[in-house]
MDAnalysis code that builds the backbone (N, CA, C; Angstrom):
import MDAnalysis as mda
import numpy as np

u = mda.Universe.empty(342, n_residues=114, atom_resindex=np.repeat(np.arange(114), 3), trajectory=True)
u.add_TopologyAttr("name", ["N", "CA", "C"] * 114)
u.add_TopologyAttr("resid", np.arange(1, 115))
u.add_TopologyAttr("resname", ["MET", "ARG", "ILE", "LEU", "LEU", "GLY", "TRP", "ALA", "ILE", "ASN", "ALA", "LEU", "CYS", "LEU", "LEU", "ALA", "LEU", "PRO", "TYR", "LEU", "LEU", "SER", "ALA", "VAL", "GLN", "ILE", "GLY", "SER", "PHE", "GLY", "THR", "ALA", "LEU", "VAL", "VAL", "ALA", "LEU", "VAL", "LEU", "GLY", "LEU", "LEU", "ASN", "VAL", "PHE", "ILE", "ARG", "PRO", "VAL", "LEU", "VAL", "VAL", "LEU", "THR", "LEU", "PRO", "ILE", "ASN", "LEU", "LEU", "THR", "LEU", "GLY", "LEU", "PHE", "THR", "LEU", "VAL", "ILE", "ASN", "GLY", "LEU", "LEU", "PHE", "TRP", "VAL", "THR", "SER", "ARG", "LEU", "VAL", "ASP", "GLY", "PHE", "THR", "VAL", "ALA", "SER", "PHE", "GLY", "TRP", "ALA", "ILE", "VAL", "GLY", "ALA", "LEU", "VAL", "TYR", "SER", "LEU", "ILE", "SER", "TRP", "ALA", "VAL", "SER", "SER", "LEU", "LEU", "MET", "GLY", "ARG", "ASP"])
u.atoms.positions = np.array([
    [109.948, 93.151, 82.479],
    [110.790, 93.965, 83.336],
    [110.077, 95.259, 83.709],
    [109.341, 95.811, 82.762],
    [108.625, 97.064, 82.993],
    [107.537, 96.883, 84.057],
    [106.906, 95.716, 84.079],
    [105.869, 95.437, 85.070],
    [106.479, 95.388, 86.465],
    [107.634, 94.746, 86.591],
    [108.305, 94.670, 87.890],
    [108.754, 96.039, 88.372],
    [109.234, 96.864, 87.458],
    [109.632, 98.221, 87.823],
    [108.423, 99.031, 88.286],
    [107.311, 98.898, 87.587],
    [106.086, 99.590, 87.995],
    [105.594, 99.115, 89.351],
    [105.704, 97.822, 89.611],
    [105.302, 97.251, 90.900],
    [106.163, 97.816, 92.028],
    [107.476, 97.889, 91.807],
    [108.387, 98.433, 92.811],
    [108.132, 99.922, 93.041],
    [107.864, 100.656, 91.981],
    [107.567, 102.083, 92.112],
    [106.296, 102.279, 92.930],
    [105.270, 101.491, 92.650],
    [104.027, 101.606, 93.409],
    [104.241, 101.262, 94.878],
    [105.061, 100.262, 95.163],
    [105.355, 99.900, 96.551],
    [106.085, 101.033, 97.262],
    [107.037, 101.665, 96.591],
    [107.751, 102.794, 97.191],
    [106.823, 103.990, 97.424],
    [105.903, 104.207, 96.501],
    [104.930, 105.288, 96.680],
    [104.015, 104.998, 97.868],
    [103.675, 103.735, 98.063],
    [102.870, 103.362, 99.231],
    [103.633, 103.616, 100.519],
    [104.941, 103.396, 100.514],
    [105.747, 103.659, 101.705],
    [105.810, 105.144, 102.040],
    [105.643, 106.009, 101.053],
    [105.658, 107.455, 101.303],
    [104.347, 107.948, 101.895],
    [103.292, 107.202, 101.727],
    [101.960, 107.641, 102.155],
    [101.846, 107.937, 103.647],
    [102.369, 107.095, 104.555],
    [102.233, 107.413, 105.991],
    [102.913, 108.719, 106.403],
    [103.913, 109.158, 105.644],
    [104.577, 110.419, 105.952],
    [103.706, 111.611, 105.574],
    [102.798, 111.412, 104.634],
    [101.913, 112.486, 104.193],
    [100.558, 112.446, 104.885],
    [100.072, 111.244, 105.184],
    [98.764, 111.060, 105.822],
    [98.938, 110.162, 107.043],
    [98.680, 110.702, 108.202],
    [98.859, 109.899, 109.415],
    [97.781, 108.824, 109.551],
    [96.698, 108.910, 108.809],
    [95.607, 107.940, 108.890],
    [95.912, 106.662, 108.119],
    [96.984, 106.659, 107.340],
    [97.387, 105.478, 106.574],
    [98.696, 104.968, 107.162],
    [98.717, 103.685, 107.519],
    [99.923, 103.073, 108.087],
    [100.278, 101.817, 107.298],
    [101.567, 101.630, 107.073],
    [102.036, 100.443, 106.369],
    [103.268, 99.916, 107.093],
    [103.329, 98.600, 107.271],
    [104.345, 98.002, 108.120],
    [105.755, 98.009, 107.566],
    [105.950, 97.494, 106.361],
    [107.301, 97.329, 105.830],
    [107.260, 97.364, 104.302],
    [108.453, 97.248, 103.709],
    [108.517, 97.223, 102.250],
    [107.860, 95.958, 101.701],
    [108.000, 94.858, 102.402],
    [107.341, 93.615, 101.981],
    [105.830, 93.766, 101.983],
    [105.314, 94.407, 103.020],
    [103.882, 94.680, 103.074],
    [103.470, 95.593, 101.929],
    [104.305, 96.583, 101.631],
    [104.003, 97.503, 100.533],
    [103.960, 96.757, 99.195],
    [104.843, 95.781, 99.013],
    [104.819, 94.984, 97.784],
    [103.527, 94.179, 97.678],
    [103.097, 93.599, 98.798],
    [101.851, 92.829, 98.797],
    [100.661, 93.750, 98.541],
    [100.654, 94.908, 99.177],
    [99.557, 95.866, 98.979],
    [99.505, 96.315, 97.528],
    [100.661, 96.609, 96.934],
    [100.694, 97.025, 95.531],
    [100.158, 95.919, 94.624],
    [100.504, 94.675, 94.933],
    [100.021, 93.544, 94.140],
    [98.508, 93.378, 94.283],
    [98.013, 93.381, 95.513],
    [96.570, 93.209, 95.748],
    [95.790, 94.363, 95.137],
    [96.272, 95.584, 95.334],
    [95.590, 96.749, 94.766],
    [95.580, 96.688, 93.245],
    [96.674, 96.252, 92.657],
    [96.722, 96.092, 91.205],
    [95.747, 95.042, 90.707],
    [95.670, 93.919, 91.404],
    [94.729, 92.868, 91.004],
    [93.279, 93.325, 91.157],
    [92.978, 94.027, 92.235],
    [91.619, 94.556, 92.401],
    [91.283, 95.560, 91.303],
    [92.262, 96.386, 90.942],
    [92.026, 97.366, 89.877],
    [91.825, 96.711, 88.520],
    [92.465, 95.573, 88.304],
    [92.324, 94.881, 87.026],
    [91.002, 94.121, 86.932],
    [90.613, 93.438, 88.017],
    [89.453, 92.555, 87.944],
    [88.154, 93.146, 88.493],
    [88.208, 93.907, 89.564],
    [86.998, 94.391, 90.225],
    [86.602, 95.785, 89.755],
    [87.576, 96.665, 89.549],
    [87.283, 98.058, 89.188],
    [86.430, 98.195, 87.922],
    [86.730, 97.462, 86.835],
    [85.876, 97.617, 85.640],
    [84.417, 97.251, 85.895],
    [84.188, 96.231, 86.703],
    [82.818, 95.836, 87.031],
    [82.129, 96.947, 87.821],
    [82.830, 97.512, 88.799],
    [82.248, 98.595, 89.597],
    [81.973, 99.839, 88.752],
    [82.864, 100.134, 87.825],
    [82.661, 101.305, 86.961],
    [81.421, 101.123, 86.092],
    [81.241, 99.924, 85.556],
    [80.056, 99.666, 84.725],
    [78.780, 99.708, 85.566],
    [78.825, 99.113, 86.754],
    [77.639, 99.097, 87.615],
    [77.242, 100.491, 88.103],
    [78.216, 101.370, 88.270],
    [77.933, 102.719, 88.777],
    [77.955, 103.765, 87.667],
    [77.818, 103.322, 86.439],
    [77.877, 104.252, 85.309],
    [76.859, 105.398, 85.394],
    [75.601, 105.145, 85.774],
    [74.665, 106.272, 85.850],
    [75.086, 107.349, 86.852],
    [75.501, 106.936, 88.049],
    [75.919, 107.935, 89.040],
    [77.235, 108.586, 88.635],
    [78.073, 107.829, 87.943],
    [79.326, 108.386, 87.448],
    [79.063, 109.465, 86.396],
    [78.079, 109.246, 85.547],
    [77.719, 110.257, 84.553],
    [77.126, 111.495, 85.215],
    [76.285, 111.286, 86.237],
    [75.676, 112.420, 86.938],
    [76.701, 113.268, 87.673],
    [77.749, 112.632, 88.180],
    [78.776, 113.366, 88.919],
    [79.964, 113.750, 88.038],
    [79.806, 113.565, 86.741],
    [80.846, 113.898, 85.761],
    [82.164, 113.177, 86.051],
    [82.056, 111.933, 86.490],
    [83.225, 111.104, 86.713],
    [83.825, 111.176, 88.100],
    [83.319, 112.060, 88.950],
    [83.893, 112.192, 90.283],
    [83.614, 110.981, 91.172],
    [82.599, 110.205, 90.844],
    [82.308, 109.012, 91.637],
    [83.424, 107.978, 91.504],
    [84.250, 108.118, 90.491],
    [85.403, 107.234, 90.328],
    [86.339, 107.359, 91.525],
    [86.409, 108.538, 92.123],
    [87.220, 108.713, 93.330],
    [86.713, 107.821, 94.453],
    [85.393, 107.688, 94.563],
    [84.801, 106.830, 95.584],
    [85.135, 105.365, 95.300],
    [85.087, 104.969, 94.040],
    [85.440, 103.597, 93.666],
    [86.900, 103.314, 94.010],
    [87.794, 104.253, 93.688],
    [89.208, 104.077, 94.021],
    [89.401, 103.983, 95.532],
    [88.706, 104.828, 96.278],
    [88.779, 104.777, 97.734],
    [88.262, 103.461, 98.288],
    [87.186, 102.945, 97.686],
    [86.634, 101.669, 98.120],
    [87.646, 100.540, 97.917],
    [88.296, 100.505, 96.769],
    [89.293, 99.473, 96.505],
    [90.503, 99.616, 97.435],
    [90.879, 100.842, 97.739],
    [91.978, 101.111, 98.672],
    [91.609, 100.619, 100.067],
    [90.374, 100.877, 100.482],
    [89.893, 100.467, 101.790],
    [89.776, 98.948, 101.881],
    [89.264, 98.316, 100.824],
    [89.163, 96.853, 100.798],
    [90.562, 96.234, 100.900],
    [91.529, 96.814, 100.223],
    [92.901, 96.314, 100.303],
    [93.427, 96.399, 101.727],
    [93.087, 97.484, 102.430],
    [93.544, 97.610, 103.818],
    [92.910, 96.554, 104.711],
    [91.735, 96.080, 104.347],
    [91.076, 95.028, 105.128],
    [91.623, 93.643, 104.787],
    [92.162, 93.483, 103.600],
    [92.664, 92.185, 103.164],
    [94.115, 91.922, 103.583],
    [94.928, 92.969, 103.687],
    [96.361, 92.807, 103.917],
    [96.710, 93.234, 105.343],
    [97.304, 92.306, 106.094],
    [97.781, 92.636, 107.441],
    [98.986, 93.564, 107.342],
    [99.055, 94.526, 108.238],
    [100.162, 95.478, 108.235],
    [99.866, 96.734, 107.447],
    [98.711, 96.801, 106.837],
    [98.287, 97.983, 106.076],
    [96.946, 98.426, 106.630],
    [96.915, 99.599, 107.247],
    [95.677, 100.088, 107.859],
    [95.341, 101.479, 107.356],
    [94.049, 101.694, 107.220],
    [93.505, 103.004, 106.873],
    [92.445, 103.299, 107.918],
    [92.468, 104.507, 108.476],
    [91.615, 104.846, 109.611],
    [90.124, 104.749, 109.299],
    [89.695, 105.205, 108.133],
    [88.270, 105.181, 107.791],
    [88.109, 105.203, 106.279],
    [86.856, 105.068, 105.848],
    [86.580, 105.088, 104.416],
    [86.902, 106.457, 103.808],
    [86.630, 107.512, 104.540],
    [86.959, 108.859, 104.058],
    [88.454, 109.030, 103.839],
    [89.231, 108.526, 104.795],
    [90.683, 108.580, 104.632],
    [91.153, 107.678, 103.508],
    [90.410, 106.612, 103.233],
    [90.759, 105.735, 102.112],
    [90.617, 106.480, 100.791],
    [89.586, 107.304, 100.670],
    [89.408, 108.103, 99.451],
    [90.563, 109.088, 99.303],
    [90.905, 109.770, 100.397],
    [92.017, 110.727, 100.361],
    [93.331, 109.993, 100.079],
    [93.535, 108.855, 100.743],
    [94.750, 108.080, 100.535],
    [94.891, 107.581, 99.110],
    [93.791, 107.111, 98.539],
    [93.828, 106.641, 97.154],
    [94.157, 107.790, 96.200],
    [93.615, 108.961, 96.468],
    [93.887, 110.120, 95.616],
    [95.357, 110.530, 95.711],
    [95.872, 110.637, 96.925],
    [97.274, 111.027, 97.112],
    [98.210, 109.963, 96.542],
    [97.881, 108.694, 96.786],
    [98.700, 107.597, 96.255],
    [98.742, 107.624, 94.729],
    [97.605, 107.842, 94.101],
    [97.589, 107.852, 92.637],
    [98.365, 109.041, 92.077],
    [98.298, 110.186, 92.746],
    [99.062, 111.350, 92.285],
    [100.568, 111.119, 92.416],
    [100.985, 110.575, 93.568],
    [102.410, 110.296, 93.772],
    [102.888, 109.248, 92.769],
    [102.129, 108.182, 92.622],
    [102.505, 107.100, 91.720],
    [102.591, 107.587, 90.278],
    [101.641, 108.403, 89.868],
    [101.666, 108.947, 88.511],
    [102.900, 109.814, 88.287],
    [103.205, 110.689, 89.263],
    [104.342, 111.593, 89.109],
    [105.662, 110.827, 89.062],
    [105.850, 109.892, 89.981],
    [107.099, 109.136, 90.025],
    [107.234, 108.246, 88.789],
    [106.163, 107.597, 88.396],
    [106.205, 106.740, 87.200],
    [106.516, 107.562, 85.958],
    [105.954, 108.746, 85.861],
    [106.235, 109.607, 84.702],
    [107.693, 110.016, 84.650],
    [108.252, 110.313, 85.817],
    [109.654, 110.738, 85.850],
    [110.616, 109.584, 85.561],
    [110.351, 108.423, 86.149],
    [111.297, 107.321, 86.052],
    [111.126, 106.460, 84.812],
    [109.900, 106.230, 84.432],
    [109.661, 105.308, 83.324],
    [109.484, 106.017, 81.989],
    [109.085, 107.268, 82.017],
    [108.915, 108.025, 80.786],
    [107.805, 107.485, 79.914],
    [107.782, 107.911, 78.671],
    [106.769, 107.456, 77.708],
    [107.388, 106.511, 76.714],
    [106.531, 105.682, 76.140],
    [107.010, 104.783, 75.075],
    [106.789, 105.398, 73.726],
])
């Protein structure tokens, strides 16, 4: 049940993104659910591989390169899912950052700690 609640929260946070960033567009709540699912799957399976492969540059930038990895996954998701568009890779980095901040804040308020 907690996973479904987190999925719905992430979808709602994605729906808030176009109101904050005009470079990110999302079609509907159904599209937001698909985007949240695809983004979650990419974060589970692809992100760890990218983090390990970019470990040297991540160490040199004191972890800031992780923002680029998050933006890349956000941008790839926009290319995979119809109805979800991001204007450019730069906006994908900004969108991923804003999305993660909103999602973290809402999840903290609604789901609390265990």
